[in-house]
Each structure stands twice: as C-alpha cells, then as structure tokens.
Steps between C-alpha positions, in 0.01 A plus 500: 500500500501342848804494727609149403500600132688820582763298687524267199550802273782625724672161491455477124650844440794407721564211260409219734439161328136392463532235774588774748197705394258241642233609750705368793793727402270799452346441842846470655597839355178657627553354848859615525395850390204498742262586215136410557241485218396865537842647587700730276851386405633825652413347839736203454741424785781252564469360852691187595265201472510119504352269236244409769397868502471504120260203509289659775488830310381333179237297684369804688500769231463309173255229617718216373562208731861382515588246769789557741687213335513709178808682630743297292289561189516877556874476564576302184254663260526865607747594775801326345445670164426841651835486680679415177335798333606737785133567584542388861772444758528291815620608841806276507373265771540123464225365274375271778484786752156617618628854439575441129310761298478669161406844373491694174831671424502880523535521120206267436287692749584831334413348163161348580392815686519667158280246323218674317674839516696699242822396672444127442674464163805696613533314832441165332777563248739606778427175684550288188825684420637420844383139538507215255148368442394142572461408134871575449602351833327173419640476150791269412758780517426585864844401626669702223324813623636479855768748600818350655638677807775426753414581863749436781708297251208266425310472172131595484254604233252788499174480311494749208363853535606859568490464877748214498707677237542779755571256783772341289653846445493567876685176570751535216548877470392671824652254746860508366494881498313591819462181707835329448568181699143476622290187534159484332278374780172543316379530142160418357384398154171579328408129492689384810465751780798389711762405240775565758412529868765448766265443791778437752681822412176702508416368848857554617478865391173548690238497225146447625310392187128442558225365278414846364854624434632539147876480462679751277585361157869459589687515831880513521700474823855624556652318798809721483299823539195348670278664238174378347394616154124489444438530125170530316515434124233728355356465152133580567431499878671485837757782552645571843255764613437603865238224543746234378767630741257454792418145385866399480586675827224304674636175359857591607437673834740257674770527232817676616671526160506828310219526245532636147187544289538492122237530226629368168364584154583378151513850352469869579151521350365253758685682780330828401160331519558404866731781613238690703408184694851413625584535869773734620812344650500232229702425187416458133687286247423500126619203293552719192757701698658230717800701625287763675252524784251767599507578872180638653691571816514873572821617667662157533670545164504882490841651433738608223651245265861581418504375144560668169192483277576430138 
C-alpha cells in the first residue's frame, strides 16, 4: 500500500466522509506530516506551513503538478475540513496575513506516528472518544451536539468531545472556586482555535506571542491580584511539564503579573497517567474532585493544619 493509500486508510478509520478521502486530502495530510513516499509514519512532524508550502511539497515529492492558483481548492476541499475534525490548527494570524499558517495538532501528530504499530487501535479510539468525527459533525444534528458555555457573561458553544467537556468544567467549576472574579482572556476550541482571545488585554499585560507560540488552553487574569492562570486541559496530551513552562515563560518574558500554572484533568485515572511528567511549582485540578487542588510546590504549603479530622 503506497503512502497516499495509507493516508486514505487513516482518514477512513477516523470516520472522514468519502469526499474528504480524495487524493488531494490524502496529499494534504502527507504534506502537513512531512511524510515522503519512503518515510515511516513514526517520522511525522507538525511544523507550521502555508497552503503554498503544501502545494510545493506535493509537486516535489509526489510528482503531481498543482498550480499555485490551486490554493483555494486545497483550502476548501481539505484544510477547512481538517480543522473541523481537529486534525490541524492555525496560528491565530489574520487569514490574509503572509504569516498565516497551519500545522497538525499535537494529538493528531501523536496518533499518526502510531499508524502501522500495535498502538494504533488504542490511540485511534482515544482520538475518536475525544473529538466528534466529521460524519457526525456534518449530519443534520450538528447544532444539537454543540455544548453551550458562558464566558465573560457572553454565550458561546464548544464543539463536542472530552477536551471541551474538561474546558467547560474549568470555566464553570474551577474558576468560581479558585479563580474568582477573574476575566477569561483566552480559551480555544477544538474546531476554532481562538474562541476567546482578548488581544488588547494580552498586549497590555506584556505577552509576546510569535508565529510558533501555542497558547495554553485557558488563560484567566485577576486584575485585583495581578495574577495570570495558565491552564492546560489534558485528556491525552499536553500537561504542564518543564518544557511547557519554558515555552510559556518565553512567551511571557515581559509580563509582570504573577503566574500560576495549572494542569487540569477529568479524573484521577488520567492524572495518574501524567503525574510523573508534571513540573514542580505547578498545580493540579481534577474535575471529578472540584473542591480540591494538588500543589506540587514543596515548602510553600508545608505546615500543620489545625483542623479536626472526622
């Protein structure tokens, strides 16, 4: 089976409609994963690229000649649908900006790197459990599946899936308990990367967001305390580990507000899976136990508690 057919098999197993299994879509997936005809899927990567780069990649490595004016065809027939399926994300730039780029999401990258291995079925099921597939999304009940959420007293909807289920819990359960009277200045969605993004506030606070930066899933700001809460909602990838701390610190090197790092999980089982990866001096919140937090903070919270245990 050649690489185009393998890409088609991946799309099929991820329950993509037949129209989005066409050669052009398969070639788009291969380009975005930087997979050449003789490469192994383990070598897949997710660099930021433009549609122009996708066309050049296909022409160079798969000997198919697409003209430069095919960009809109790639956008409409592949890129648009891949975003809806949470296969790819954009960098948040204006669509007419020369810096506007796409890449595979971390979850999609992790998944396709397993293609052809014993881990494929397990990883594929995890992905499908967390993201609604395109066949369902494009069905007549699409709007019924969306999850209503109120953010900063405005009504929004999340696309369905475990990741957004956790984000909803963070906004509705974590914030009133541990981030009271804060403003949500950023929250993403699996199909719309920047669902809420207060650009003016981010600039005012000193954020320096470049093309390659990835915002945390949710950012709260307390003006009263001058605190920022950086929260990652983790269902399968992306906890706040030491590498993630460095990435966020680089993005916020000019920020004077106090920084709080929180990794959120739906349940204790998922927390245990990632517990050894978490960075010290950070916090953990588990939606199943919303009244409590786990502090990986050494002596900051060390001391006796003068309460009577029942």
